[in-house]
C-alpha positions as CSV (number, residue, x, y, z in Angstrom):
1,X,-3.3,-24.1,-9.3
2,X,-5.8,-25.2,-6.4
3,X,-7.2,-22.9,-3.6
4,X,-9.4,-23.0,-0.7
5,X,-12.3,-21.0,-1.6
6,X,-11.8,-18.3,0.8
7,X,-8.8,-17.4,-0.8
8,X,-10.3,-16.5,-4.1
9,X,-10.9,-13.2,-3.9
10,X,-7.2,-12.6,-2.5
11,X,-5.6,-14.6,-5.3
12,X,-7.6,-13.1,-7.9
13,X,-6.8,-9.7,-6.5
14,X,-3.0,-10.4,-6.6
15,X,-3.1,-11.8,-10.2
16,X,-4.8,-8.2,-10.9
17,X,-1.8,-6.6,-9.2
18,X,0.5,-8.6,-10.7
19,X,-0.8,-8.0,-14.1
20,X,-1.8,-11.7,-14.8
21,X,-5.4,-10.4,-15.4
22,X,-5.0,-7.1,-17.9
23,X,-6.6,-3.6,-17.4
24,X,-9.8,-3.5,-19.1
25,X,-9.7,-7.8,-19.9
26,X,-13.0,-10.0,-18.8
27,X,-13.0,-11.9,-15.9
28,X,-15.2,-14.9,-17.0
29,X,-16.5,-17.3,-13.9
30,X,-15.6,-20.3,-15.5
31,X,-12.7,-19.9,-16.8
32,X,-11.6,-18.4,-13.3
33,X,-12.7,-21.1,-11.5
34,X,-10.8,-23.4,-13.5
35,X,-8.1,-21.7,-12.9
36,X,-8.4,-21.5,-9.2
37,X,-9.6,-24.8,-8.8
38,X,-13.0,-23.7,-7.0
39,X,-16.9,-23.6,-8.4
40,X,-18.1,-20.5,-10.0
41,X,-19.6,-19.3,-6.6
42,X,-16.7,-18.5,-4.5
43,X,-15.4,-16.8,-7.8
44,X,-19.0,-14.4,-8.1
45,X,-18.7,-13.8,-4.5
46,X,-15.0,-12.2,-5.4
47,X,-15.8,-10.5,-8.4
48,X,-18.4,-8.5,-6.3
49,X,-16.1,-8.0,-3.6
50,X,-13.3,-6.9,-6.1
51,X,-16.0,-4.3,-7.7
52,X,-16.4,-3.0,-4.6
53,X,-13.1,-2.0,-3.6
54,X,-12.3,-0.8,-7.1
55,X,-10.3,-3.5,-9.3
56,X,-13.2,-5.2,-11.2
57,X,-16.1,-3.6,-13.2
58,X,-19.1,-4.8,-15.0
59,X,-20.2,-3.5,-17.9
60,X,-23.0,-4.1,-20.2
61,X,-22.7,-6.8,-22.2
62,X,-19.3,-8.0,-21.2
63,X,-19.9,-8.1,-17.5
64,X,-16.5,-8.7,-15.4
65,X,-13.7,-7.0,-16.1
66,X,-10.8,-5.6,-14.6
67,X,-10.9,-2.5,-14.5
68,X,-9.0,0.6,-15.9
69,X,-8.4,3.5,-13.7
70,X,-7.2,7.1,-14.9
71,X,-4.6,9.0,-13.8
72,X,-6.9,11.3,-12.2
73,X,-8.3,8.0,-10.0
74,X,-4.4,7.0,-9.1
75,X,-3.3,10.6,-8.4
76,X,-6.9,10.8,-5.6
77,X,-4.8,7.0,-4.1
78,X,-1.7,8.8,-3.4
79,X,-3.5,12.2,-2.2
80,X,-5.5,10.0,0.0
81,X,-2.4,7.3,1.3
82,X,-1.2,11.0,2.4
83,X,-4.0,11.9,4.6
84,X,-4.9,8.3,6.5
85,X,-0.9,7.5,7.3
86,X,-0.1,10.6,9.4
87,X,-3.7,9.5,10.6
88,X,-2.9,6.1,11.4
89,X,0.8,7.1,13.0
90,X,-1.1,9.7,15.6
91,X,-3.8,6.7,16.6
92,X,-0.8,4.5,17.1
93,X,0.9,6.9,19.4
94,X,-2.2,6.7,21.9
95,X,-3.3,2.9,21.2
96,X,0.0,0.7,20.4
97,X,0.7,-2.0,22.2
98,X,4.0,-3.4,23.9
99,X,3.8,-6.1,21.0
100,X,3.4,-3.8,18.0
101,X,6.4,-1.5,19.4
102,X,8.6,-4.5,19.6
103,X,7.8,-5.9,15.8
104,X,8.7,-1.9,14.7
105,X,11.4,-1.7,16.8
106,X,12.9,-4.6,14.5
107,X,11.7,-4.0,11.3
108,X,13.5,-0.5,12.0
109,X,16.5,-2.3,13.6
110,X,16.6,-4.4,10.1
111,X,15.9,-2.3,7.8
112,X,18.7,0.0,9.1
113,X,20.9,-2.8,8.9
114,X,20.1,-3.9,4.9
115,X,20.3,-0.3,4.2
116,X,23.8,0.2,5.6
117,X,24.8,-3.1,3.7
118,X,23.1,-1.5,0.6
119,X,20.8,-4.7,0.0
120,X,18.0,-2.6,-1.2
121,X,15.9,-5.6,-2.7
122,X,15.2,-6.7,0.5
123,X,14.0,-3.1,1.7
124,X,10.5,-3.4,-0.2
125,X,8.7,-5.9,2.2
126,X,10.2,-4.9,5.2
127,X,8.7,-1.6,4.1
128,X,5.7,-2.4,3.7
129,X,5.2,-4.8,6.9
130,X,6.2,-1.4,8.9
131,X,3.8,0.5,7.7
132,X,1.2,-2.9,8.0
133,X,2.0,-3.3,11.6
134,X,2.0,0.8,12.0
135,X,-1.8,0.6,11.1
136,X,-2.9,-2.4,13.3
137,X,-1.2,-0.3,16.0
138,X,-3.2,2.2,15.6
139,X,-6.2,-0.2,16.9
140,X,-8.8,0.6,14.1
141,X,-9.5,-2.3,11.7
142,X,-11.1,0.1,9.6
143,X,-8.5,2.1,9.2
144,X,-6.3,-0.6,8.9
145,X,-8.3,-2.2,6.0
146,X,-8.6,1.3,3.9
147,X,-4.7,1.6,4.6
148,X,-4.4,-2.1,2.9
149,X,-6.6,-1.7,0.1
150,X,-5.0,1.3,-1.1
151,X,-1.7,0.1,-0.7
152,X,-2.9,-3.2,-2.9
153,X,-4.3,-0.8,-5.7
154,X,-1.5,1.9,-5.4
155,X,1.3,-1.4,-6.4
156,X,-1.4,-2.4,-9.1
157,X,-1.5,1.1,-10.5
158,X,2.6,2.5,-9.8
159,X,5.9,1.2,-9.7
160,X,7.6,1.8,-6.6
161,X,11.3,2.8,-7.2
162,X,13.9,2.2,-4.4
163,X,14.0,4.9,-2.6
164,X,17.0,7.7,-3.3
165,X,18.5,7.5,-0.2
166,X,17.5,4.2,2.2
167,X,19.4,4.8,5.0
168,X,17.7,8.0,5.5
169,X,13.9,6.6,4.3
170,X,14.8,3.8,7.3
171,X,16.1,6.9,10.0
172,X,12.6,8.4,9.3
173,X,10.8,5.5,10.0
174,X,12.8,5.0,13.3
175,X,12.0,9.1,14.3
176,X,8.3,7.7,14.0
177,X,8.4,4.4,16.2
178,X,9.9,6.7,18.4
179,X,7.3,9.2,18.9
180,X,4.9,6.3,18.9
181,X,7.0,4.5,21.9
182,X,6.5,8.1,23.8
183,X,2.8,8.3,23.0
184,X,3.3,12.2,21.3
185,X,0.6,11.6,18.5
186,X,1.4,14.7,17.2
187,X,4.8,14.8,16.2
188,X,4.4,11.0,15.0
189,X,1.4,12.9,12.6
190,X,3.9,15.4,11.7
191,X,6.6,13.0,10.8
192,X,4.6,10.6,9.0
193,X,2.9,13.1,6.9
194,X,6.8,14.2,5.9
195,X,7.7,11.3,5.3
196,X,4.6,10.3,2.6
197,X,5.4,13.4,1.1
198,X,8.9,12.6,0.5
199,X,8.0,9.0,-0.6
200,X,5.7,10.1,-3.0
201,X,8.3,10.8,-5.9
202,X,9.5,7.3,-6.5
203,X,6.2,5.6,-7.3
204,X,6.1,6.0,-11.6
205,X,2.6,5.4,-13.0
206,X,2.7,1.8,-14.9
207,X,0.0,3.5,-17.6
208,X,-0.9,6.7,-19.0
209,X,-4.5,7.3,-20.4
210,X,-4.7,7.2,-23.9
211,X,-1.0,5.3,-24.3
212,X,2.2,6.8,-23.8
213,X,5.5,6.6,-22.0
214,X,4.8,6.5,-18.0
215,X,6.1,9.1,-16.1
216,X,6.9,9.7,-12.3
217,X,4.7,11.1,-10.2
218,X,5.8,14.5,-9.7
219,X,5.4,15.9,-6.1
220,X,7.0,18.2,-4.1
221,X,9.6,16.7,-2.3
222,X,10.5,17.5,1.5
223,X,13.4,17.2,3.3
224,X,12.7,15.9,6.7
225,X,13.8,18.7,9.2
226,X,12.5,17.9,12.8
227,X,13.7,21.1,14.3
228,X,10.5,22.8,13.7
229,X,8.2,19.8,14.5
230,X,6.3,19.3,18.0
231,X,8.8,18.1,20.6
């Protein structure tokens, strides 16, 4: 497989997330260079970036290895996401463009159609695209980059199960977009807070420290009751 040098970091990260490079496995520059069809220089640079992102660690006598995050570190990711996603929605309500709104509304329309048809397999990419677009609509490149990195790491550490109620899930997306379109930052933040709390129960750890069976992340579920939210 030959890829452009500037894409090496993305390729290695994607393979770590997909499990091609297992937790704790060594990442040898020479082997990686052959795998991706590049010289060792972009591989070395990619490993530095991935170490800064938390995907790679450097160990004495072993060199670069895939990180082995703990359950606590994995749980921290969901908690951080629950703080940053509402902030992004709030900012999007103040900074979004009409182009952002067109894409968001189109995604909600398509998501509702597919959820109603029961084609759940197509919904996960749409869900990711929705949250990515909303993050970009916040008008903060640093926040969007943080949320993108969080999504990569969550996908690496967790299996995401389909939402129990996909129609309701996409109705929540629609309510968030409506608040963003009206410029109601408080309501957008409140709705996204509830949405992230509900969706957290769909994440199941891919590992358990010390071995053993993985378990679903246990978070209190909250039904979305918009009656008490700011109008």
